[in-house]
N, C-alpha and C positions, 0 to 999 in steps of 0.2 A: 665413750669407753676408752681407756688408755690403750696405746698401741701394744703394750706388753702382753695384755690378756688376749688369748686366742682360744677358740673352742676346738675340741677334738674333731668335730664334724665340720669340714670346710664349708659345706653347703649351708649350714646354719648361719655361719658368719656372712655368707653371701646373701641370705635372706634378710638378715638384719640390715645389711648395707642397702638392699633393695627397698626396705621399709623406710630407711632414712631418705633415700633418693625420692621416693614417692611423696613424702612430706615436704621436702625441699622444693620439689616440682610444683606441688599444690600451693606452697607459699609464694613462689614466683608468679604463678598465674593470678593469685588473689592480690598480690601487691600491684601488678600491672592493672588489674581490674579496679582497684581502689584509686590508683593514680588517674585512670581514665575517667572515673566518676567524678573525682575532684576537678579535673580539667573541664569536664562537661558543665559543671556548675559554674565555675569561675569564668570560663571563656564563652559560655553558651554554645558549646561545640556539640552538635548533634552526632557527628561521626564518632567522637570519643564516647558519647553516651551509648551509642549502638555497640561499640566495641566492648564496653563494660557489661552490657546486657547479654551479648553473645557469648561471653566467656563463662557465664553462670552454669550452663549445662556441663561444661568440661570440669568445673570445680565439683559439681554434684556427682559426676561419674567417678572422679578421683576419690571422693569421700567413700563411695560405695566400694570401690576397689580396695582402699586401705582397710575398711571395716572387714571385708571378706579375708583379706590377707592376714590381718591380726587374729581373727577367729581361727584361721587355719594354723597359724604359728602357735597360738595357745593350745590348741588341741593336739597337734603333732609333736611339738618340741617341749612342752611343759617348762617354760623358762622360769628362772629363779633370780632373785636379787636384782642386780643392775639391768639385766636383760628384760626382766618383767617390768621394771619401772620404765624402761625405754619403750617397750611395746605398748603399755597402757598410756604412757605419755603421748605416743604417736596417735593413738586412738582418740584421746581427748583433743589433741592439737588439730586433728583433721576435722573434728566436729566444730571447733571454734573457727577454724579457717573457712569452713563452709558457710557458717553464719555470717562472717565478715563479708564473704563474697555475695551472699544474699542481700546484705545491707547495701553494699556498693551498687549492686544492680538496681535496687529500689531507689537509691539516690540518683542514679543515672536516669531512670525513668521519670522521676519527679523533675529533674533538671530541664527536661524537654518542655514539660508543662510550664514550669516557672519562667523559662526563657520567653515563652509566648505572652505571658500575662503581667510580667513585672518590668519595671524600668530599672536599669542598673543602679541608679543613685539610691533607690529605695532599699536596696539590700546590700550595698557595698560594705557597710560597717560590719555586718554579721559575716560576710565572706572573709574578711581579714581574720576573724577569730576562727572560722571553720577551716581556713587554709592552714593556719598555724597548728590547729589540732590535728588535721590530716597529716601534716609533715611529721609531727611527733609520733602518731600512730604508725606511719610508714617506717620511721627509724626503729621503733621498738619491735615491729614485726620482723625487720631485717635482723636485728640482734637476736631475737628468739629463734629464728630459723637457723642461725649459725650453731645453735646448741645441738641441732640434729646432725651436723656434719661430723665426720671423724675428727679427732683431736688435732691431727697434723694439718688439717685445712683451716682450723679456726684462727691460727696465729698469723697466717700469711695473707697475701693479697687475694681478693675474691677471684675464683677461677671460672666463674660463669658470668656472662654479661648481666643476667637478671639479678645478680647478688649485689649490684651497686645501686645506690639510691640515685634516681634520675631527677629528683626534685631538688630545687636550689637550697639545700640545707646540708649540714655536716653531721655525721653520726658519731662524732667524737665527744 
């Protein structure tokens, strides 16, 4: 939403900002969960796998919180136009992020089993492809999360540590 547009009720503006914050927070958790799952597969790292699996309940709880928050906003504020699109988009994004988190947890669980039964040489070719795909997914999730931020934060340097990609790739 452009900075020039402001609502008459300041609390509504704060609620929209809170919704954006919840989505960005959820995106940060899912991103680190995804990176941990990728690290668990590539490095056979059980600690990273555990970290990815343990983050899943947090993501599930955030999805429920966002869903309840959106229902409350729709019922009490009756948003229109851009606000309605933002709120419905946040609801859809939270569902998609939760699914990505579930997949990351499943990959992490399977990485523990694969590490026990497979030799590294047998699966190294597919790991190169999976790593590349994982990096692309992480970059795109970062880009889509910036759309939930207020316009003035989009053009500058990331203001939160989890907004920078920690994988060896560039987002440009």
